[in-house]
Structures are given as C-alpha cells and as structure tokens.
N, C-alpha and C positions, 0 to 999 in steps of 0.2 A: 165317695170309698178312695181309699188311696194306699198305694204298697211300695215297699220298698225296696231295694237290690241290696242280702244283706247275705252274706255270705253263713252266719250264723244260725237264721232264720231254721225252721224243722222242715225238711221236707220228706213229706206224707205218699204213702203210694208206690205204685213202682217208679213213678219221678225220684223218689229219694232213695230205691234199693237201685237205682240204674243212675248211676252217679258213678262215674270212673274218680278210680282214685291217682289219675293221669293227669295234671292241667294242661298240660301241654296238648291234649285234645281239644282239647275244649276251644285252648285259644288257636291252633290253626282251624279250627272247624271254622271257627268268628272271623278270623282272616280271611277265609278260603271266602266267605261271606263278601267281606270287604271288594274284596279281589272282583269277585263276578259280578256285585253292584258297579261298581268302576267300569268294568266290561258292559252292562248293559246299560251302561250310560255315557255309551259309543267315547271315554275315555282317549281311547286308542287312536282316534282319528285323529288326534295331536301329535301323535310321533309321526307319520309321514307329514301333515302339515309341517313340522319342526323341519325336518327333510328338505322340502321344499324351500321354506328360508332362509336355512340353511347354504343348499348352493346358491339362491337366487344373492343373499349379502354377497359370497364370495366371488362372482363372479361378475357381479355389478359396481366393486368396489374399486376404485384405482389404486396401482400399486408403481409405487417411486421405480422400485427396481424387482421385478416379479422373480428372479431366479434368487435371491434372496430374503425379499419376502411373503410370495407369496402362501408358500407350504405353512411356513411359522403363522402368516394372518389365518388363515382358515383354518389352523388347529384351533386356535385365542377363538372366531364366531362360532364351531362348532361345540367349543366347551361353554360358553355363553346361550347358544340355544339352548344348550341341556341344564343350565344354570335354569333360563326363566318359566321352560315346563317343567323345572321341579317346584320350583315355587309356584307356578300357576295350578298344579296338582295338590298341591300343601296346602294353599291356602284358603283354594277354594272347597275342592271335595272334599280334604281333611275335616275342616270344620262344619259339614254338611251331613254328613251320612246322621252323627247320631241326632242331634237337632228336626230331622226327617224323620225315621223312625217313632221319636215321642209324638210328632203333629198328626202322623199317619196310624198312630195306633199299635206300627209292628214293636216296640216296646214293652208292650201286654205279655206281648208271646216271648218275648227273652227273657223278662224277670221272674216269669212264673217256669222256669226251666231250671234247671241243675246246674246253674251259669251263677261267677263269682265277680266283682266288680272289677277286682282284674283284671279278669280274665277279659270281660270283654270289655274292658280300654286296651289291655295290650293284643287283642286279637286287631283288637278295630286299626290301631297304630302299626300292624303289622300288615295287617292287607293291605294299607297304604302302601310302604312301606315296597314290599312286594311288585304294586302294579309299576310305582312307580320305577324300581331295578328293571323291570320288562320293558318299560317305556323307553329306558336310554337306552338300555341292550340296542332295541330295535334301531335306534338313534346311530346310535355306537360303530353301527355295520353301516347303516348309509352314510356316514358322516364319510367313514375307513375307504368304501370305495369311492369319495369324493374325492378323497387325498393323493388315491390312487391314479386317478386320471389326472391329478392336478401334477402330480408329484414328474408323471412322467413328460408330459409337454415344458415343466421345468427343467429338465434331465436333459432335453434335448434344444433349449433356447439358450443351457448353459456350454452345452456342446459346440454349439456354432456360436456363440461371442468370445470363446476360450481361442477357436482360430483365427479367427476375424481380431481380437485384440493387438491392442500394441502395447504395451506397458514399457513402463522406465526401467523398472526393475524386475528380477525374475520373480518375488515373492509373491508379487502385485496380483498373481495369477494362480496361486495356491490355493483359493478360494474359492476359485469358478470351477478351478478343475479339480474339486472335493467334489461340487456338485455334479458334474458331468459325468465323473468315473463311478461316482458312488450313490446317488440322487440324493434328493433330500432329504428323504425319509431318513434320518437316522438319530441315534442318540449317544449320548457322552456323558461319559464321569470326568466332575473336574476335581480337577488338586493344585488347590491357589496358597500361593508363596505363604510360607510361614511369617515374614517380616518385609513390611513393606506398603506399600512405599515409602521407601526415605530417603528424601533429597539429599544429596550430594554434590561437587563442584567438583568439573572436568577441568582440572589444571592443563596449563601448554605444559609441553615436556621439558622445557628450560626453566619454568618455574613451579615446581613441586610443591606441594601441598603439603605440609610438618603438622605429623598425625597427631602433634598437641593440638594443634589450634582450631578454631573451629572459625568459617569463613560464611560471607554473607556475597553475594552478588547484584550490582546494585541493576535497578528497575524490576526485578521478579517480584519484588512484595516480600520476601528473607528478610528474618530479623535475627538479631541475640539476643537472648530475654536473659535476663536475672531476676528474680525474685529478693526483694527488700524485705521483706514480712519481717525478717526475725532482725535487721539490722535494728541500730538505735535511732535512726533520724525519728519516727517516731515518738520517740522519748525527748527531743533532743527540743521537736517541734512543741512539745506540750509544757514542756520548763518556759520554754522563751514566748511561745502563748499567754502561760498564766502570767507570765508578767507584763505583757505588754497589758492585758485588761486591767491587773491592777494597776497600772501605771496610768491608763486611760481613765477610768473610776479615781482616782488622786487629782491629776488635772480637773474633772469635770465638778469637783468636790472644792475646789478650792477658786478657780471661775463661779461658781456660784456664790460662795459665801462674797466675794469681791463685791457681786453685785448688789446683793443684798447689805456691805457696806455703805457701796455706793448710793442706795437709794435712802440709807438711814441720815446718811451728811447731807442730804437735799433736805429732808423732814416734811417734805412736801406727801408722801406716800408710808405712813408711818406701820400701817396695816401690811403694806407688801412689803416694805422692808424687814418684820419679823417672822412673816410667813418663807419669804424666800432665806434668810439666814439660818430658819428651824431646817427646811430641806436640808441647807449645805452642812450641817452641824450633821443631818443622815446619813448626809454621802459622805463625808467626811471616814464616820464611822465604820462603812462597810468597805470603803478604801484602806483602812486599816485591817480589817477583816480580812480584806481580798491578801494584803500581802501577806499575813498571819500565815495562811493557807496557803499560798506560792512557798514563802519559807520552807515550809513542811516537807512542800513536795519536792524541792529541792532535799534538802536532808532526807529525805527517803532514797534518792537518786544517792548522794555521796556513799548512803549505807549498801546501796547497790556495789559501789564502787571498791567499797571494802571489799566485800565478801568476794569479789572478783579478784582484789589485789592488783587493782590499776597502779599503774605512777602516783609516785606521791604530792607532785605536781600538778596533776590533772585532780586529785578528792580536794586541794586547795583550791583549787579554782571556783569548786563548786560551793565546799564549807564555808571559803570568806564570801560570796556572794547570796548563800543564804545567812549569814549573819548578819551580813550591810540588809536585806528585806526585813527580817525581824525587828532588828533594833527599827528600822522604818516604823513598821504597825504599830512597834510601840511610841515612837514622837506621836503618829497619828491620831493614838489613842487619848495620851495627855492632852494633846493640843485641843481637842473634841471636849473632856472632860474641865478644860481650864478656859476658853473660850468666853462663856460667862460672865468669867472674875474678869480674866487679864483683857487690856486693851487690843481689840479687833485689829488695829492698822497694825499692832507689832507680830501679833499670835498669825495671822495669815501669811505674810512673806514666810516663815521658817514651814511652812508647809510645803516639801522639797520631796524628789523625787532619789531613793538608793544609788548609789552607783552601779549601775551592772554592768556587766562587758558588753560590746555588742555582738549581735549576728555573726560569727565567721565560719562558716562550713562551708565543706565543696565537698565535689565530687571529684576525683584522681583515676585518670584511666587510662591504659595503653592499647593506644591501637594500633595496628598495620596497616595501610594502603599498598595497593595493586591497581595501577591505572589499566585500562583499557590497551591490550599493542599499538593499536592506531592512535593513541591519545596519552604516547609516555610523560610527556611534558606535562600533565596537565593535572593539580590537585584532586584530590577524592572527596567528594563533600559527602557529609556525613549526618544523619539525622539521630539525635536521642530525644526520648521520652519518656517521660515517668506518667505512668497510668495508675492515677490510682486503682485499688484492688478492691474498697469496697466506698465509694462513694457517698455521700449524705444524702440523706435523700430531699426531696422538698417537695410539702404540702403531700405526703407520703408516698411521691412517684420516684422514680429513679431518674438520677441526673441523667443528662440526656449523653450519650456516645460521643455524637461531636464533641462537645465544649469540652470531655475528656481530652481527645485526642489534640485538640489542638490548643491549652492553656499552657499544659506542661513540656513546653517541647525548646528544639535548637538544633540548630544548623551549624554545622561547623566544614574549616577545610583541613584534610590533610591531605600528610607526605609522608609514603613515608614508613621508619617506624615511629612514632611521636605518642607523647604521653602529654594528655589534655589535660587541665588542672580549671576546673568551672568551678566559682562561685555558686553556692545554692542558696537563693532567694524566698524566704517565707512569704508568703501571701500576704500579709499585712505591705510587705514591703517595696522600696522604689526599684525598678527594674530597668537594668543598665545592657547593653550589648555584649554578648560574651556572659551571662547570668540565667542559669536554667532554674526555673521557677520550680516551689515544691508544691503538693496536694498537700490541703489542710492536714489532714491526717497526720501524713508519713507512712503509711503504709501502701507502699506502692510496689513496682514493677521498674522496670529499667527497658529497655527495647533501644536499638542500633540498628540503624538500617544504611546500608549505602545509595547514594542517589542518583550517580551517572551509568546507564549504565556501560556492560559491560567494565565496572572498576568492580574491586574486590577491598570486602573489609574484613577482617581479621583481629583476633585476643585469642588468650588463651587463659587459663584457672588461674587464678589469683592478678589479673590485672586491673580487677573493682579494688578501690578500697571509700573509703569515707572518711571524710577528717570536723570532729564533732567543737565544738565553741571551745572549748579548753586546749584545742591542737591534736590530740588522742585521732589516733586513726586507727579503725578499723576496715582490714580485710574482709572481703568474700573470696572463701575459700576453691569456692565452686567454680568451674568451668562455665560458662554459656550457654543455655540451650538453644540451636537453631529451630528455628519457627518459621516454616513455610509458611508460603502463603493458603487459604482455602475461602474458595469461590463454594455455594451453592453445597455445597459439604463434600465437595471434590477436592481433591490437593493440587495444586495450580504448576506445571512446569512449562514455563518459559522456554522463546523456540532461542535459538542463537545461532548465525552459522560460522561463526569465527568461536573458539577456546580466550574465555574458560566460557563454560558454560552449564547448566544443572544438566544433573542426571539424577533420575528416579530409576533407585536400587530398589530389587525383589529378588530375596533372599530362599532359599529350598532348603530343606533340611534334607536328611538321608532320606531317599526317594525308592522303596522296594525297587528292583529291578522285574519281577515279575510282576507287577501292573504295568506294566507298558509296551507288554505286546515284543512280539515278533518283527515289527517292522520300525522305520524312524517315527521317532516321537512327537506328533504336532503342538506346537504350543498358540494359545490362542492369545490374542492382544489385539484388544478393546479397550475406549478412550473416545469421549466426548472432544470435539475439537472451538477453536476461538469462533465463537458465533458472530462478534466482532472482527473478525478481521478482512479483507479485502476479498474479493470473492474473485480477484484474477490470481490470490495469493496459492501456488501449487506447493501444499505440506510433503517436506518429505521427514523420514523420523529413520534414527538409525537404534539399533538393539544389541549390545554386546552380549555377550554368553559367556562367562565366567567358568572354569572347575575349581575352586578352591581348595589350595594346596598343591595341587599341578601346575597352576601358571595357564596353563593352556586358553586360547578367546576365539571365539568365532563369530565375525562380524557380520551381519543384516541390516541393507538399507530397505526402505519399503515407501510404499504413499498410503497415509493411511487413510480411509472412507468411515464417515458418520455414522451410516447406513451399512455398514455390517464389519463384523472381524475380522482381523486379516491374521493368517493363517500362516505360521511358519513351520521347519519341519528341523529338529538336530539331528545328526547323522549320525546312526550308531554307533560307527567304530568315535566319534569324538568323543558322546555321550549314551548312558544306557544306564543311569542309575546312582546312585551317591548323592550330593551335596552339588546345588546349581547357583549360581547367582548371574539375573539379569539386568542389566544397566539400560533405562532406554532415555534417547534425545529426542530430541526437538530440535532438525538442526537448520530451520526454518524462522527469520527476525520476527516478523510482523503475525507469527501463528504460536499459541501457547495448548495443551493437552490438560482436561480435566482428567484427570484420575483416582481408582478405588482402589482396595485389594485384592479386589478380581481382574483389576483392567492386564495383566500379565498373570498367565494360568498352563496348566498342564491338559492337553484335551486328552481324555480315556476312552474305550471302546463301551460302549453301554447297555449293548442286549439290544432283542429285539424291539421295531418301533411299539408295533402293535400290545405290547404288554407293559409298557409305558402308560402309554394312551389310554391303558384299562384299567391306569392304577390311578391315572386319571380322571374316568367318567366314578371312579368307586368314591372318590372326595366330592366328587358332586352328589351323587347317591347322598350315603353318608350325611352331606350338608340338608339335602332336601326333604331324608328320614328327622331332623332335628327339628322341622319350620313343620310336619306336619305331626309333630307329637303334640309341640304346641299347639297345634289346633285344635288336636282330638280337644288336649287338656283345657282352653275355653269352652273348647263346643260342650263339655261335660255340664256348665255351668249357665250359658248364658246362649243366647239363639244364635241363630246361623249367621246373621247380618252384624250384631255382633261380632261374634267370633273372628270373623273373616274380617273383618274390621281389628279387634285388636290384633291379630294375627300379623297384621301389615304391618302396624306401628312397630311391633315387636320383631320384625324382619329388620327393616329399614333403619331403626335404634341400635342392632345388633350389626348392622353393616358399616353403621356411619358413627359405633364407639367411639373410636381413637380419634376420634378428629375431633369432635365436640368434646372429651376431656382436655387435647391436647389446647382447644380454642377457649377453655374454662379456664383452664390455668395460666395462660396468658391471659386473660381478660384479670384474673385477681389476684396476679404480680404486679399490676397496674392498679389495684386499689388499693386504698387507703389499710392497714394493717389495723385490725380490730371492731370495723367497722362491720355495718349486718347487710351490705351488700356483698361483702369478702364473707365472712358467713355463711353467706345461702349461697353465693357460688361454691366453696369449697365439699357442701353439704351435698350440693347437687352431684362436683363430681363425683362425691364418694358412692351415690345412690348409681348413678353411668357403670362403675366400674363391677355392681354387683349385673349388669346385664352381657351374658356371653358374647366373646370376641366371634359372630358368623365367618370375617373374611377372612379368619385363621384356615376355618375347616378348607376352604378354598384351593383348589392347587393353581402353586405360583404359579406364573408370567413365565420362569423360565421351562419351562416345559413345553414350553408353546417353539422354544429355539429346539429343542432334543438336549436340554439338559434331563437326566434321571431322577423319577421322584425316589427319594430314597423309602426305603422300607420303613425305616423309624418314622419317620414323619405320618407314612398311611395308614402304623399302628397305633401313634399316637389320637390317628382323629378316629379309628375301629375304639379304644380306649373311652378319649374323653363323651364321643358322639353316644357309646353305650352307658356309659354313665346318666350321661344325661336324657336319652330316652326312658331309661328305666324307672329316674327322679317325676317324671312329668308322669310318666304312667302311676303313681303308686299315689302322686298329688289328684292325678285326674279321676284315679277310680273314687279315694276320700269326697271328692266334693262329689262324683254322681251316686257315690253311696247314697250321699245326707239331701241328696234332691228327690221334693215326690214328680210322682208322676202321675197327673190326673188322668180320673177316670173316663 
C-alpha cells in the first residue's frame, strides 16, 4: 500500500474541514516540531562546546603583537567557530530529519494530515534555521563576554607600552595611544581616496619638472609606454616580409634548376635529372605567383597612400617597386613556360630578383636625461624595448614572456637633451651594435626605462616618430604613459633618501564636513614593506597633505609597521572637509612599499561594536540557512547518508568555486584552441559557474579589524539567501511529492 503527499488529494471528514486557510500556521507548526526535535537530540550542547573551543583557541594561539592582533584574531576565531557550527547543523541535522521520519513511520502521520509538501519542506527548513539562529545567538553572547575580557587586558597592555615607548617620531605612538584611550573594540567607516595611488616624481627644488614632460626614475621599475598598434610599422614589415619570402622562393627555384642541369650534363642519372628539373619548374612557378601576390600587396599600400594624400615621392617609391615586382613575376612565368623549349644553360641565368630598395626604417626619439645630483657627470643608461602585443603562439601555447622581454631590446647612453635615431632591423636581418630589432608582426609597444639609480629619463608629447622605407616620417602625437612597477598586484613605491624620489599621490574629492565629526580627522595608512630588505633597515616614511587651491601643506614623518596600520591626525584647523591630496614617500634607500587604493584612507566613526558583530553573525546564519536548505532538499529524495555526503560536496564546491574556475581558465589558456581537451575544460568552467559562490555570503575579513559591515551588503545577502532558500524549498517539495512512502 502506498500513499503520496499531495495538496490536490481530497480531504474527508473532520480533517478536511479542519484544514486552515492560513498555510503559515502549518509551516510554523512543522518548524516548531523540527526545532524541538533538535533540542531532543541535544544539539544545544554544541553551543557551549563552541564557546569552550573559542576560548581555548583564542588563548592558546600566539600573537606577534597582542595589542593590535589579539582582539581581531579573537573575532576571526569566533566567526570561524560559528561557521563550523552552522555547517555541522546544516549537514547532519538538516539531512537527517525527513529520512528518519520515513524510516520510523512518522511520515505516515504527517502525510495523512491536511499538510502540503511545500508546507512540510518549508517548515523543516524554517525549523533548522531557527535552531541555528538560537545556537549562534548563544555562542555570540559567550563570544562577546570573551571579547570584553580580552579587550580590557589589551587596553591595559597598550597603556603600559605607550608610557614606556621611545618612538623616533611622535606619530609612531598614535595607534598605541588610540587603543589605550578608547580600547580595541571600536568600529570604523572608511573613506577611500577617489584617485590613487598615482606614482609621481618628487624633483629637487633646483630642477623642477616641466608640467608637459613625462619622467621615469632609474631602478624603480617605472617605464615610459607608447602603444604602436596604430603605427604603420606592421605594414612595412608585411611588405618587406612578403618580398623576402618571394626572393627566397626564387633563389630556391634557380638552385634546383641548376642542380637538374648539372645532373643532365653528367648523363649518368637521367631520371634524377628529369625529376629535379620538374621540381625546379614547379618552384619557379610558385616564385612567379609569390612575386605577383607581393606586387599586389605593394599596390594596395600605394592606394592607401593615395587616399591619405602622402607625398608624391613616397607614393612613387612604393609604386615603382610594385611595378618591378610585377615585371619579375611576368619574366619568371615566361621562363617557366619556355624552359622546355629553350636551352636551360642560357635561360637559368636570366632568373633574377627585382630591384627592391633595402629596408631603411628607423625610430627617432627625443629624450632628456637628468643624472643624480651625486653623479652629475655620468651619462644615463636608457633601456628601450619593443614588446609584442600579440606574439605568434607555438604549438598552440603562448610564447615565452622572457623571450619577449629580451629579444627586442637595446641599451643606449643619454646625456642631457638628446635625439636618438635608432635603426630598426627586421627579424631576418643582421643585427649590429646600436640596432633595435622589431617583432615579427610589428604590432608592439615601446617601453623606455632609466637604468641607473637616481637618474631621470623624460620626454613629452610628439617626441616619438617612425621613419619608413621611403623616408616617410610618421609622428606619434600622444604623450607616453608612465607605467609604474607592480608586484603581486600592488603598486611598487621604491625608497630613496635623496631627491629625486618616487611619491605616491592619493586624491580625495570634496569630503563633506559633517561626516568627519568634531575632533581631528584620523588618517589610516597601511601597506606592505619589502620582504627582501635587510633586517637592520629602519624604514622611514613621509606623507605630505596638501589642500588643493590653497597651497597649504602639512608634513608628517613616521616609522611604518608591517603588522598594523599607522594612524595620523589631521588638525581641524588645517583641514576639515573639502578636497585633499596626500603624497606618500619612502625615505629609506634599501626599502620599498607595496600600495593598494586603500593604503591611505580617512577613518570615520562607525557606531557600536556589538551591532557590527551582530550583523556579521547574521551573515553566518544566512550562510548556514542556505546550506541547511540544500540538505533538506537532498533529503527529500535520498537517504540520510547520501544526502549528507552530497551536501558536503556542494558546500566544498561553493567554497572553492572561484579557485576552480580560475584554475580551469588558466589551464584552458595553455591548451591548443579547438582541441577536445580545451572544449571539455571550457564546458566544465560553465558548469561550475552554476554553483553559487558561498564565500560571498560570509562576512569579510575586514570586520575582524573593526570595519563596519554595510547594510547594503547585509541586505543583498538577505535577498540572495531568501531567493535561494525559496527555490530549494519549491524543488524539494516537488521531489517529495513524487516520492512514495512505503507502507
């Protein structure tokens, strides 16, 4: 005997009459049953156990600097323990309830009541979510008590250290005093810079920079960048590349015919002579076709020059060369047709190449070099490099980046203002000293860098031009871009104790005065230090705050720390709203900073800590509710063991989804296009994109450091979690409706 959970089945007797018109009451009743079932299974024991684990993990973990790391680490540990608790409840209890009721025959009572499948599955999910919320609330209370005790010890330690500390600069103690005075349980809102970091050069006062010039500093990784994709360099290379290929075919055909003639004159290998001669005739025909195609290519270029109204001498140069190539094509075709009738000994010497003008392209660049003040008499070594924009792949794989950056480069010495005229050499040409080789495609970008510490190399708009085979000069009107060095996704700011040196510029727009509060405005500065600098180096940083328009500035020096941010205060009398510019510099020769857009930002009051922590706990609860809904969905169709295993797999896929997609995309980019392997990788990547990104539902790590969790982010998590849970409840109800309950 079988029965089904079906909303459309007729209800008889008192049960049918007693069915309520309000389904929420029935959903709530099922949720209460699921909640009480969890309590009967003593799942509440996990809450005090989680608090014990939290306390033990917090107090047993070593901290490099307890003042700045103890409370953030405790918050991170608490949220992680709550995450583990949510996953345990979602995976094991959510997948247990429905299969257990079917196995213990409780499902018979359930399905014979006036209860719909959606109400049953929705009630189970709601009950799991309510149980999880109650457990997380209990753990949160214990965690807040732990935070309060830890904060009191940290505050006492900070006060003691601030009294005993001997700092190089007054600003070095600001962060320590902030913890000692206000405690570590503080939340902040941040106002990031509207622009920056922008790498600039701080020039000496005696050699101020021209506003129109672009400068790069030696041994900092900065480069001047011109995009030559629109320049005619690729057209010139294409023309001469085609003529070189046709010339090689012509010479090969002539050599083959000579071999056939020599074999025929020896009269000892007549068959070989005839075969070689036939091959030579075939190659001669291909050479004639190649010269005809090359001539048409040159004629097309002439038509383009006519449209652009190029000088008459330039058009005549290309037109005469194209005519000579077409004449050679006709001569070779006639020789091929007449070799069978004429004397080969007289015809073969007539196979000659057309008069193609030699390749005489060059690159003209006006550079200005400024040596370091301590090396005023030394020239500045400048490194020029043509980097292919789209290198030809080899066997379906991209060309080596190292080969690109060493094959088309040249180093020159520049003194003062100097105009460089560098011959450009084709890839097939011979390379001499002072020549700059060009990539095979001609589609490249030019990068220029100074190669000696403290030396400057600069230029301006219109300083670059290319000279073509006919002597035509093509100007590149744009000013070069200044491209700073990047390392591991961060902007590289190299240190130097003397001018000139790099400066990272952060610009804030019109900051409203009302969001700053009534006290001095704190500015938080945080960046990574150079891990390869000597341990004995004591880094010094300097930041200059400038009010645009007014010209007032405020200079602060400090010693940056790698394990916590530096707090500086802008006096209310100097700045309290409006635009602001900050210029950060490293004053240490053997050090460097790694910068991000949030390396310099305004720190604003953020409200109570408890409320911000509660919002983070709500995100963990929503995360657990989604995983629990997935467990209930799977349990409507499969047994407890299979449902729990499948929920774990879905949880892991959702957590590492982005990593898998990135790895598959990287592997596919190194696989030949069109291959079955690449198609399989791309298909797998599309499938993984259907898996929800569960990590996006978790609170960000910045919450541990006291950054306020925006209501917009919490609201978006509520929206996506609600839609996901609703969809899984509907699918679970459909699956449960089709599942037979054995009698």
